[in-house]
DSSP file (Angstrom, degrees, kcal/mol; ACC not computed):
  #  RESIDUE AA STRUCTURE BP1 BP2  ACC     N-H-->O    O-->H-N    N-H-->O    O-->H-N    TCO  KAPPA ALPHA  PHI   PSI    X-CA   Y-CA   Z-CA
    1    1 A M              0   0    0      0, 0.0     3,-0.1     0, 0.0     2,-0.0   0.000 360.0 360.0 360.0 131.9  -38.3   37.6   30.1
    2    2 A G        -     0   0    0      1,-0.2     2,-0.2     0, 0.0     0, 0.0  -0.200 360.0 -78.6 -83.5 174.8  -37.0   40.3   27.8
    3    3 A K        -     0   0    0      1,-0.1     2,-0.4    -2,-0.0    -1,-0.2  -0.465  42.2-130.0 -72.4 143.6  -36.8   40.5   24.1
    4    4 A R    >   -     0   0    0     -2,-0.2     3,-1.2    -3,-0.1     2,-0.1  -0.779  24.2-114.2 -93.1 139.0  -34.0   38.6   22.3
    5    5 A R  T 3  S+     0   0    0     -2,-0.4     3,-0.1     1,-0.2    -1,-0.0  -0.449  98.8  22.6 -69.2 142.5  -31.9   40.5   19.8
    6    6 A G  T 3  S+     0   0    0      1,-0.2     2,-0.7    -2,-0.1    -1,-0.2   0.509  86.8 131.5  82.3   3.2  -32.3   39.3   16.2
    7    7 A H  S <  S-     0   0    0     -3,-1.2    -1,-0.2     2,-0.1     2,-0.1  -0.816  72.0 -14.6 -94.1 116.2  -35.7   37.7   16.8
    8    8 A G  S    S-     0   0    0     -2,-0.7     2,-0.3    -3,-0.1    -2,-0.0  -0.343 101.1 -53.5  85.6-173.7  -38.1   38.8   14.1
    9    9 A T        -     0   0    0     -2,-0.1     2,-0.1     1,-0.1    -2,-0.1  -0.783  51.0-119.3-105.0 149.3  -37.5   41.7   11.7
   10   10 A S     >  -     0   0    0     -2,-0.3     4,-2.2     1,-0.1     5,-0.2  -0.326  27.1-111.2 -77.1 165.5  -36.7   45.2   12.6
   11   11 A K  H  > S+     0   0    0      2,-0.2     4,-2.4     1,-0.2     5,-0.2   0.899 118.6  52.9 -64.6 -39.8  -38.9   48.1   11.7
   12   12 A K  H  > S+     0   0    0      1,-0.2     4,-2.4     2,-0.2    -1,-0.2   0.934 110.6  46.2 -61.3 -46.5  -36.4   49.4    9.2
   13   13 A R  H  > S+     0   0    0      1,-0.2     4,-2.4     2,-0.2    -1,-0.2   0.877 111.5  52.6 -64.6 -37.5  -36.1   46.0    7.4
   14   14 A A  H  X S+     0   0    0     -4,-2.2     4,-2.2     2,-0.2    -1,-0.2   0.896 110.1  48.2 -64.9 -39.5  -40.0   45.7    7.4
   15   15 A I  H  X S+     0   0    0     -4,-2.4     4,-2.7     2,-0.2     5,-0.2   0.913 110.7  51.0 -66.9 -41.8  -40.2   49.2    5.8
   16   16 A Q  H  X S+     0   0    0     -4,-2.4     4,-2.0     1,-0.2    -2,-0.2   0.914 111.8  47.3 -61.5 -42.4  -37.6   48.2    3.2
   17   17 A N  H  X S+     0   0    0     -4,-2.4     4,-1.9     2,-0.2    -1,-0.2   0.896 112.1  50.2 -64.8 -40.0  -39.5   45.0    2.4
   18   18 A A  H  X S+     0   0    0     -4,-2.2     4,-3.3     2,-0.2     5,-0.3   0.910 110.6  48.9 -65.9 -41.7  -42.8   46.9    2.1
   19   19 A L  H  X S+     0   0    0     -4,-2.7     4,-2.3     1,-0.2    -1,-0.2   0.866 110.6  51.2 -66.2 -35.0  -41.2   49.5   -0.2
   20   20 A A  H  < S+     0   0    0     -4,-2.0    -1,-0.2    -5,-0.2    -2,-0.2   0.873 115.8  42.2 -66.7 -35.9  -39.8   46.8   -2.4
   21   21 A R  H  < S+     0   0    0     -4,-1.9    -2,-0.2    -5,-0.2    -1,-0.2   0.903 124.5  33.5 -77.3 -42.8  -43.2   45.1   -2.5
   22   22 A L  H  < S-     0   0    0     -4,-3.3    -3,-0.2     1,-0.2    -2,-0.2   0.743 115.4-110.0 -85.8 -24.7  -45.3   48.3   -3.1
   23   23 A G    ><  -     0   0    0     -4,-2.3     3,-1.5    -5,-0.3    -1,-0.2  -0.121  26.7 -87.1 105.5 152.4  -42.7   50.2   -5.1
   24   24 A M  T 3  S+     0   0    0      1,-0.3    -1,-0.1    -4,-0.1    -4,-0.1   0.661 121.4  66.8 -70.7 -15.2  -40.7   53.3   -4.3
   25   25 A Q  T 3  S+     0   0    0     -3,-0.1    -1,-0.3    -6,-0.1    -2,-0.1   0.534  74.8 116.5 -82.0  -4.8  -43.5   55.6   -5.4
   26   26 A A    <   -     0   0    0     -3,-1.5    -3,-0.1    -7,-0.2    -4,-0.0  -0.369  68.4-120.0 -65.7 139.8  -45.7   54.4   -2.5
   27   27 A S     >  -     0   0    0      1,-0.1     4,-1.9    -2,-0.1     3,-0.3  -0.393  21.2-112.3 -77.6 157.7  -46.6   57.2   -0.1
   28   28 A P  H  > S+     0   0    0      0, 0.0     4,-2.5     0, 0.0     5,-0.2   0.855 118.1  57.5 -58.6 -34.1  -45.6   56.9    3.6
   29   29 A K  H  > S+     0   0    0      1,-0.2     4,-2.3     2,-0.2     5,-0.2   0.899 105.8  49.7 -62.5 -39.9  -49.3   56.5    4.5
   30   30 A Q  H  > S+     0   0    0     -3,-0.3     4,-2.4     2,-0.2    -1,-0.2   0.893 111.1  48.6 -65.9 -39.2  -49.7   53.5    2.2
   31   31 A V  H  X S+     0   0    0     -4,-1.9     4,-2.5     2,-0.2     5,-0.2   0.913 111.0  50.2 -67.6 -41.9  -46.6   51.9    3.8
   32   32 A V  H  X S+     0   0    0     -4,-2.5     4,-1.8     1,-0.2    -2,-0.2   0.921 113.1  46.5 -61.7 -43.6  -47.9   52.5    7.3
   33   33 A A  H  X S+     0   0    0     -4,-2.3     4,-1.1     2,-0.2    -2,-0.2   0.893 111.6  51.9 -65.1 -39.7  -51.3   51.0    6.4
   34   34 A F  H  < S+     0   0    0     -4,-2.4     3,-0.4     1,-0.2     4,-0.4   0.921 112.7  44.0 -62.7 -45.2  -49.6   48.0    4.7
   35   35 A L  H ><>S+     0   0    0     -4,-2.5     5,-2.4     1,-0.2     3,-0.9   0.782 103.7  65.0 -73.3 -26.1  -47.4   47.2    7.7
   36   36 A A  H ><5S+     0   0    0     -4,-1.8     3,-1.2     1,-0.3    -1,-0.2   0.825  93.0  63.1 -64.0 -30.0  -50.4   47.7   10.1
   37   37 A N  T 3<5S+     0   0    0     -4,-1.1    -1,-0.3    -3,-0.4    -2,-0.2   0.797 106.0  44.8 -63.1 -27.0  -52.0   44.7    8.5
   38   38 A F  T < 5S-     0   0    0     -3,-0.9    -1,-0.3    -4,-0.4    -2,-0.2   0.374 122.5-105.5 -97.7   3.1  -49.1   42.6    9.8
   39   39 A G  T < 5S+     0   0    0     -3,-1.2     2,-0.6     1,-0.3    -3,-0.2   0.685  75.5 136.9  83.4  18.7  -49.1   44.2   13.2
   40   40 A I      < -     0   0    0     -5,-2.4     2,-0.7    -8,-0.1    -1,-0.3  -0.892  42.4-151.7-102.5 122.0  -46.0   46.3   12.8
   41   41 A D        +     0   0    0     -2,-0.6     2,-0.3    -3,-0.1   -30,-0.1  -0.832  29.9 152.2 -99.7 109.8  -46.5   49.9   14.2
   42   42 A V        -     0   0    0     -2,-0.7     2,-0.2   -10,-0.2    -6,-0.1  -0.907  34.1-129.9-129.8 159.8  -44.4   52.5   12.4
   43   43 A N     >  -     0   0    0     -2,-0.3     4,-1.5     1,-0.1     3,-0.2  -0.681  25.9-111.3-108.0 167.9  -44.8   56.2   11.8
   44   44 A E  H  > S+     0   0    0     -2,-0.2     4,-2.4     1,-0.2     5,-0.2   0.820 113.1  60.2 -68.5 -31.7  -44.6   58.2    8.5
   45   45 A A  H  > S+     0   0    0      1,-0.2     4,-2.2     2,-0.2    -1,-0.2   0.901 105.2  48.6 -63.8 -40.2  -41.4   60.0    9.5
   46   46 A L  H  > S+     0   0    0     -3,-0.2     4,-2.5     2,-0.2    -1,-0.2   0.890 110.1  52.1 -65.9 -38.8  -39.5   56.7    9.9
   47   47 A V  H  X S+     0   0    0     -4,-1.5     4,-2.3     2,-0.2    -2,-0.2   0.921 109.9  48.9 -63.2 -43.6  -40.8   55.6    6.5
   48   48 A R  H  X S+     0   0    0     -4,-2.4     4,-2.3     2,-0.2    -2,-0.2   0.921 111.7  49.2 -61.2 -44.1  -39.6   58.8    4.9
   49   49 A R  H  X S+     0   0    0     -4,-2.2     4,-2.1     1,-0.2    -2,-0.2   0.914 112.4  46.7 -64.1 -43.8  -36.2   58.5    6.5
   50   50 A V  H  X S+     0   0    0     -4,-2.5     4,-2.1     1,-0.2    -1,-0.2   0.886 111.4  52.9 -65.4 -38.1  -35.7   54.8    5.4
   51   51 A K  H  X S+     0   0    0     -4,-2.3     4,-2.1    -5,-0.2    -2,-0.2   0.906 109.2  48.3 -64.2 -42.6  -36.9   55.7    1.9
   52   52 A V  H  X S+     0   0    0     -4,-2.3     4,-2.5     2,-0.2    -1,-0.2   0.904 110.4  52.0 -65.0 -41.3  -34.3   58.5    1.6
   53   53 A E  H  X S+     0   0    0     -4,-2.1     4,-2.3     1,-0.2    -2,-0.2   0.899 109.4  50.0 -61.2 -40.5  -31.6   56.2    2.9
   54   54 A M  H  X S+     0   0    0     -4,-2.1     4,-2.2     2,-0.2    -1,-0.2   0.903 111.2  48.4 -65.3 -40.8  -32.5   53.6    0.2
   55   55 A L  H  X S+     0   0    0     -4,-2.1     4,-2.2     2,-0.2    -2,-0.2   0.893 111.3  50.1 -66.6 -39.7  -32.4   56.3   -2.5
   56   56 A K  H  X S+     0   0    0     -4,-2.5     4,-2.3     2,-0.2    -2,-0.2   0.913 110.7  49.6 -63.9 -42.3  -29.0   57.5   -1.4
   57   57 A Q  H  X S+     0   0    0     -4,-2.3     4,-2.2     1,-0.2    -2,-0.2   0.903 110.5  49.9 -63.8 -41.4  -27.6   54.0   -1.3
   58   58 A A  H  X S+     0   0    0     -4,-2.2     4,-2.0     1,-0.2    -1,-0.2   0.894 111.6  48.6 -65.0 -39.3  -28.9   53.3   -4.9
   59   59 A A  H  X S+     0   0    0     -4,-2.2     4,-2.2     2,-0.2    -2,-0.2   0.880 109.7  52.5 -67.5 -37.5  -27.4   56.6   -6.1
   60   60 A R  H  X S+     0   0    0     -4,-2.3     4,-1.8     2,-0.2    -2,-0.2   0.911 110.8  46.8 -64.5 -43.1  -24.0   55.7   -4.4
   61   61 A V  H  X S+     0   0    0     -4,-2.2     4,-1.8     1,-0.2    -1,-0.2   0.894 111.3  51.9 -65.6 -40.1  -24.0   52.3   -6.1
   62   62 A Q  H  X S+     0   0    0     -4,-2.0     4,-1.5     1,-0.2    -2,-0.2   0.888 108.1  51.2 -65.8 -39.4  -24.9   53.8   -9.5
   63   63 A R  H  X S+     0   0    0     -4,-2.2     4,-1.3     1,-0.2    -1,-0.2   0.886 108.7  51.8 -64.8 -38.4  -22.0   56.4   -9.2
   64   64 A Q  H  X S+     0   0    0     -4,-1.8     4,-0.8     1,-0.2    -1,-0.2   0.877 108.3  51.2 -65.8 -37.0  -19.5   53.6   -8.5
   65   65 A Q  H  < S+     0   0    0     -4,-1.8     3,-0.3     1,-0.2    -1,-0.2   0.825 106.3  55.0 -70.0 -30.7  -20.6   51.6  -11.5
   66   66 A V  H  < S+     0   0    0     -4,-1.5     4,-0.3     1,-0.2    -1,-0.2   0.849 103.9  54.7 -71.3 -33.4  -20.2   54.7  -13.8
   67   67 A K  H >< S+     0   0    0     -4,-1.3     3,-0.7     1,-0.2     4,-0.2   0.740  93.0  72.6 -73.0 -23.7  -16.6   55.2  -12.8
   68   68 A V  G >< S+     0   0    0     -4,-0.8     3,-1.6    -3,-0.3     4,-0.3   0.882  84.9  60.0 -65.9 -44.7  -15.3   51.7  -13.6
   69   69 A P  G >  S+     0   0    0      0, 0.0     3,-0.8     0, 0.0    -1,-0.2   0.695  89.2  73.2 -63.9 -18.1  -15.3   51.7  -17.5
   70   70 A N  G <  S+     0   0    0     -3,-0.7    -2,-0.1    -4,-0.3    -3,-0.1   0.686  82.5  71.3 -68.9 -16.7  -12.8   54.6  -17.8
   71   71 A A  G <  S+     0   0    0     -3,-1.6     2,-0.7    -4,-0.2    -1,-0.2   0.826  86.2  67.8 -71.8 -32.7   -9.9   52.4  -16.7
   72   72 A V    <   +     0   0    0     -3,-0.8     2,-0.4    -4,-0.3    -1,-0.1  -0.801  59.5 152.5 -99.1 114.5   -9.6   50.3  -19.8
   73   73 A R        -     0   0    0     -2,-0.7     2,-0.3     0, 0.0    -3,-0.0  -1.000  37.6-130.0-137.9 139.9   -8.5   52.1  -22.9
   74   74 A S        -     0   0    0     -2,-0.4     2,-0.3     1,-0.0    -2,-0.0  -0.661  22.9-133.3 -87.7 145.5   -6.6   50.8  -25.9
   75   75 A T        -     0   0    0     -2,-0.3     2,-0.6     2,-0.0    -1,-0.0  -0.760  11.5-130.6 -99.3 145.2   -3.6   52.7  -27.1
   76   76 A V        -     0   0    0     -2,-0.3     2,-0.6     2,-0.0     0, 0.0  -0.830  17.6-142.4 -95.6 124.5   -3.0   53.6  -30.7
   77   77 A R        -     0   0    0     -2,-0.6    -2,-0.0     0, 0.0     0, 0.0  -0.771  22.4-176.7 -89.7 123.5    0.5   52.6  -32.0
   78   78 A R        -     0   0    0     -2,-0.6     3,-0.1     1,-0.0    -2,-0.0  -0.879  31.0-104.1-117.0 150.8    1.9   55.2  -34.4
   79   79 A P        -     0   0    0      0, 0.0     3,-0.1     0, 0.0    -1,-0.0  -0.397  48.6 -94.1 -69.2 152.1    5.2   55.0  -36.3
   80   80 A P        -     0   0    0      0, 0.0     2,-0.3     0, 0.0     0, 0.0  -0.338  42.2-107.0 -67.1 148.7    8.0   57.2  -34.9
   81   81 A K        -     0   0    0     -3,-0.1    -3,-0.0    -2,-0.0     0, 0.0  -0.573  33.7-159.4 -77.3 135.9    8.4   60.6  -36.5
   82   82 A L        -     0   0    0     -2,-0.3     3,-0.1    -3,-0.1     2,-0.1  -0.905  23.0-108.7-114.0 143.4   11.5   61.0  -38.7
   83   83 A P        -     0   0    0      0, 0.0     2,-0.0     0, 0.0    -1,-0.0  -0.402  42.4-102.3 -68.1 149.4   13.0   64.3  -39.7
   84   84 A S        -     0   0    0      1,-0.1     2,-0.2    -2,-0.1     0, 0.0  -0.357  38.9-104.7 -70.1 152.3   12.5   65.4  -43.2
   85   85 A R        -     0   0    0     -3,-0.1     2,-0.6     1,-0.0    -1,-0.1  -0.535  28.4-133.3 -78.3 141.8   15.4   64.9  -45.7
   86   86 A R        -     0   0    0     -2,-0.2     2,-0.4     2,-0.0    -1,-0.0  -0.844  25.9-176.1 -98.0 126.7   17.3   68.0  -46.7
   87   87 A R        -     0   0    0     -2,-0.6     2,-0.6     2,-0.0     0, 0.0  -0.932  20.3-137.1-119.8 144.9   17.9   68.4  -50.4
   88   88 A F        -     0   0    0     -2,-0.4     2,-0.4     2,-0.0    -2,-0.0  -0.890  18.4-147.7 -99.1 124.2   19.9   71.1  -52.1
   89   89 A R              0   0    0     -2,-0.6    -2,-0.0     1,-0.1     0, 0.0  -0.716 360.0 360.0 -90.0 141.4   18.3   72.4  -55.2
   90   90 A S              0   0    0     -2,-0.4    -1,-0.1     0, 0.0    -2,-0.0   0.426 360.0 360.0-114.0 360.0   20.5   73.6  -58.0
């Protein structure tokens, strides 16, 4: 009988959970050792790739949040300009 899709967690999801638990400053060796305790076999290159993807996603979300506040601006109402009166001096 073969493996069923969706059964258990994927390696990528396990790495993301481990990085969330250990912190983003954790080295790939630490993440590999942490996941080995649970019987999940990953290599350091995969950990690096998942970590970069997570950082890119966080930066993308942060850029989107920065762009939103510029849309709302209040307008200043000023009185209309009137031409100056002409007077004849005598």
